N, C-alpha and C positions, 0 to 999 in steps of 0.2 A: 264573669262579667256582672255588672250591676244590672238592675232591671231596665234602667233607661238605656244603657248600652245595648241591651237585647232588642230594644225597639228601634235602634238606629243602625243602619249599615254604613260604616265609616270608610269611605273611599280613601280617606287620608292615610289609612294604615294598611291598605290592601297589599301594598308593595313591601311591607315589612316595617316594623317599628324601630326607629332609631333612638338610641339613648346615648347622651354624651358620655365619653369615656372618663372625663374628669368632672368633679363637682363644678357646677355652673355658678359664676359670680357676676355681679352687676356693679358698674361704676356710674354714679349719678353725676352728670356734668352740668346740672341746672345752674349752679352758682359760679360756673366758669364759662363754658362754651355757651350756655343758655343766655348769659348776660351780654353776649356779643350780638344778639339779635338787635337790629336797628329799632324795633318797635317796643322793646321792653323798658321798664323802669328798674333801676338798680335798687333792690330792697334795702331797708335799714337792717341793722344788726339783729334786732329782735326777730324780725321776719326770717332772716337767714337761720337763726338758731332754731326757730320753729320748724322750718323746712328740714333742717338736718335731723331733728328728732323724728319727724314723720318718715324720712328715709330709713332711719334706724328701725322703726316699728314695722316697716314693710320687709325687713330682712335684706335690704340692700347692703352689700359688703363694704363699699368704699364710696366716698364723695370727693370730687375735685373742688377744693375750697377757693381756688382763684389763681391769679397771676402775681406772685410776690414781686416780680420785676417791675410791676406797675407802680410800686411804692404807695405812699399816702394811705388813705382810708382802706383801699383793698388789702394792703399788707397788714394793717392793724386788724381788720376783720378776720383775716386768715388765722392769725394768732389766737384771737378770742374764740373762734370756732373750734380750733384744735384744743385749746384749754378746756372748752365746754365738753368736748368728747371725753377727755381724760378725767376731768372732775366728776362727771356723771356716769363714768364707766359705760359709755355707749358701746355697742358692739361694732358700730361702723368705723372703718378706718379712714384715714385722711391722705389725700395726695394733692399736689399742686403742679401747675403747668409752668415749665421753665424753658426758655430757649437753651440750646446746647452751647451755653457760654457760662463761664465761671461766675460772672457778676450776677446772673439770675439765680444761681444756686446758693451763693453765699448767704443770703438772708434765711434760707431754709435751715441752715445749721443752727442758728440762734433760735429760730422758731421752735424747732424740734426740742431743743434743750429747755426752753422756757415752758413749753407745753407738757414736757415730761412724757412724750410719746413719739414713736417714729412717724415721720411724714414722708411719704413716697414722692420722689422727684420724677415727674413725667417730662423727661428731657426730649424736646421735639426739634426736628430739623427737616427741611424740605428735601425730598428725595427724587422727584420726577425731573426728567431732563428739561422740560419746559420751564420749570422753576429755576434750575441751574442756569439756563440760558438767559432768563430775564434778570437774574441776580448777578450774573457774571461770576458764578461759583465754579471752582474745579472740584472734582471728587477728592483730591488730596486735601484741599482746604477743609472740606466737610469732614473728612476722616480726622484731621488734626483737631478741629473743634470738638469732635466727639471724644478723642483721646484726652484732651485738656479738661473738658467738663466732667466726664465720667471718672477720671482719675481723682479729681477733686472730691466728687461725691463719695467715692470709695474710701478716700483718705479720712472722711468724716463720718463714715458708717451710715450713709443715707441710702435707703433702698431706692433702686432706680427702675423705672419702666422707660425703655428707649422707644421713642415715637418717631416713625418716619412719616412726615406729612406727604399727602398725595401718593401714597404707596400704590394705589390702584392704577396710576399712570406712569409708574417708574419702571425702569429697565431691570430685569432680573439680576444682572451682574452688579448693578448699583445697590440694590436691596441686599444682596448677599454680602457685599463688602461692608456696608454700614452695620448690618446686624451682627456680622461676625466680629467686627471690632467691638461692638457694644457688649457682646457676650463675654469676650476675653477680658473686658474691663469691669465685669461683675454685674451687668444688668440682669435682673431676674425676670423681667417681663419684656416682651416685644409687642409693640402696638402697631397694627396694620390700620392705616387711615384711608378712608374714602372722602378726602377733604372737600372735594367739590361735587360729591354725589354723582360721580361718573359711572360707578360699577353697576352691573347687572348681577343677579344671583349667581349666574354661571361664572362671571368674572371674579366675584367674591370668593366662590369656592376655590377657584384656581390659585388666586394669590394667597389666601389663607393656608391652603394645603402646602404651597411652596414654602411659606414661612414656618409652618408647623414641622415640616420635614427637616428644614434647616436647623430649627431649635433642637429637635430630637437627636440630630447628628452630634450635637455638642453636649446636651444635658436634657434628658427627658422630663426633668422636673421644672423646666422653664415654662412660664406662662405665656400664652398668646392672647392678646386683646384685639377686639374689633371696635373701631370708632367710625360710624357712618353718618352721612348727611342724606337728606331726602330731596335733593334738587330734582330728581326724576320720580319722586314719591315711591322709592323702593327701600326706604329705611328699614322697616320691619322685615321685609322679605330678605334683605341682605343680612340682617342680624341672624336670622334663622339659618341662612346658608352658611354664614361664617361659623356658627356653632357646629353645624354638620361637618364642616371641613376641619375642625379641630380647635377653634377659639374657645377658651374657657372663661373669659371675662368679656362682657359686651357693655358698651357705653350708651347712654341715652340721657334725655332731659325731660322734665315735666312738660307735658303737652307738646313735645317736639320743638320747643323754642330753640333758637340758635341763629347763627349767621345765615343770611339769605333766606332760603326756604326752611331752614332749621335742621335739627338732628333727628335721629331715630327717637320716637317718643318712649320714654322709660315706662310710663304707665301701661301702654299697650304692649310693650315688650314683655313686661311681667305677666300680663294676662295671657299672651300667646304661649309663653314658656310654661305657664301653669296648665293651660289646656293641652299642651303637647305631652304633659306628664313629666317634664324635665325638672320642675321645682315643685315644692309643696308650700310655698310661702302663704301666710294668711294675708289675703288681699282685701279684707273687708274695710280697711281704712283708706283704700285707694281714692274714693271720691273726695275725702277730706284733704288728701295730699294734693290732688289737682286743684281743688278749690282754693287751698292756701297758696299754691304757686300762682294761680291766676290773679289772686288779690295782691300778692307781693310784687309780682312782675307787671301789674296793671295791664293784663291782657284778658280777652274774653274767651270763654270756652265755647266753641261753635256748637250750636244746638244739635247738629247731626254728627258730632264727634263720636267715634265708635266707643261703645261701652259706658262712657262717662258724660256724654252730652245729654241734654234734657230729653231728646227724642229717642235715645238709644233703646229704651225698653217700653216705649209708649206707642200704642196704635189706636187709630180711630177708624180703621178699615173693617167693615162688618165681617167678612169672611175670616180674616186673621183673628179678630177679637173673639169670634164665636168659638174657635178652637181653644183659645186660651181660657175663656170663661168655662167651657165644658170641663177642662182639666181642673180648674179651681173648684167647680161644683162637685167633682169627684173627691175633693179634699186632698188633692195631690199637688202640692206646691212644686215638687221636682218636675212633674210632668208639665205643669203650666209654664215652668221656666225653660222648657226644652222644645215644646211642640212648635213654637214659631220664633225660636231664638237660637242662634249658634253659640251664644255665650250665656251661661246661667247668671241671671241678675244677682242671685243670692251669693255668688262667689265673691262679688265686690260689695256686698252689704246693701244691695238695692232690690227693688221689686218690679215685676211686670205691672204696667199701668194700662188701663182701658180708658178711652176718652170718647166723646161724641163729637162728630163733625160731619162734613158733607158726604162722606162715604160710609157712615155708620149704619148699623142695623138695629133692630129692636133690642137685641141682646146687649148691645153697647149701652143703650139708654137705661135698660133695666139694671144692669150691673153697676153703673155709676150711681144711680139713684139709691140702690141698696148700700153702696159704700158710703154714701152721704147720710144714711139713716132715714131715707124717704121711701115710703111704701111705693113700689113700682106698679101702680094700677095701670090699666090699659090706657085710660085718658091721660094720665101723667106721662107715661112712656111716649105716647103719640105727640104730646105737646113738646117734650124735650127733643124728640127726633125731628120734628118739623123745624124747630129753631136751628138744630144742628145742620140739617140739610140745606137751609137757606143761608148758612154762614160760609165764609170763605176760609175758615180755619177751625181748629178744634176749640170747643167751648171750655171756659174756665169753670171751676166748681161753683163760683158765685153766679155765673150765667146759667148753669144747669138748675140751681136752686130757684132762680127767678123764673125760668121757663116752666118749672114744675108747678109753681104757684099759679101760672096762667095770667 
C-alpha cells in the first residue's frame, strides 16, 4: 500500500475488491444525447471539433456524433467530425444514433466511405411494453424492423450496436427476443438503456446481468453497454452497478446534460472509475473539458458540482482548513489533498484552496495572506479575520488585500 492508503481505512473495499473482467470503455454522448437537453445551445462545428479532441485526450474510446436521420446541418457536422478523426488520426472512435429503420442507416454508408473510417450504427428501438402499447407496436413488427435494418447494415459492413430503449422497464421475453435477433444479424454490441431514469442500482445489476448472460450464451466476445439517465439522481451509482454486472462500455455526457434531468455525467464517471482503480486515464485535462462543454452548450457549471465546481476543493471552515494547512506546512501535498477530501485535487489538475469567511479561523487568514505574499502579522491577521467573520460569504483575494491594509 502507499503511505496515504496506510493512513486511511477504506470501508469501500472491506468486502473485497472488484475488477472488471473486460477492459472498460466509455462512450461520450455529449454531441448527441446531450444536445437533447431543453436548456442547451447547439454548438458550432469548431466547438464540436474542440470537444471531440478533448474527449480523445481523456482516453474516451468512442463519441456519438449525432443523429444522421435529422438531415441538414446535424448530418453535415457528423461527416466533418468523422473526417476530422480520420485526418488527425485520433484514437477515439465514432458512432451515430439511428432508428431501427433502413432510411436512418442509409446515410451512414456514404458517411463512412467519405470519412474513410468505420462509423458504428447505434440502432435503437423501444422495448418496454408501455412503449409498445402507446405506439401500437407488436413484437413481430419490432422484430421485422430489426431484421430489415440490421440486414442492411450487415450488407454494407457497418458495425452495429443494438440499442433497446427503456430496457429497464421491458419484459425479459421481449428483451431476449430482440437481442437474440440482433445477435443473429451481426450486432457486436448490445446496449441496455435506462431511458427514463427508472432503475435503481439493484435493478441495474439484474437487467445487465440478464443481458450479459444472454450475450455469453451466443458469443462471449460480444460487448454490453449501459446507457443511463439521472431522473432519480442515480446516474453514477447505476453506471458502477452496470460495470459490476458485466457492462464493458458505459455512456455519459459532459456535466450530465441531456433530456429532462440529464444523463450520467461523463466527467464524474471517469473520476469514480479512476478512484475505483478500474482505469488509469490521465484526468488532468478534465476541468478544461467541462469548461469547454459549458461554454459550447451555454450552460453553467454549478458552484457545488462535485470535483469540478468552484467550491469542490475550497474551504473557509476553520477546523477543516487547519488540517489542510498543517499538511501543507509539512510540505506534504498528497496529505493535504487527502486529509479533508475524498477526491485528490491533483488527480484532475487542481489544488486545495483555503479561504476566509464567517467560519474561518486565524490559520485561514494567515495562510491566505502568505499565499498573497503579505506578511501575516498578528494585527493583519486580526483585521482580515474580522472582515471575514462579518461577511456573509468567502472573501475574494482583492477583499483580503484591502482588509490587510486596514
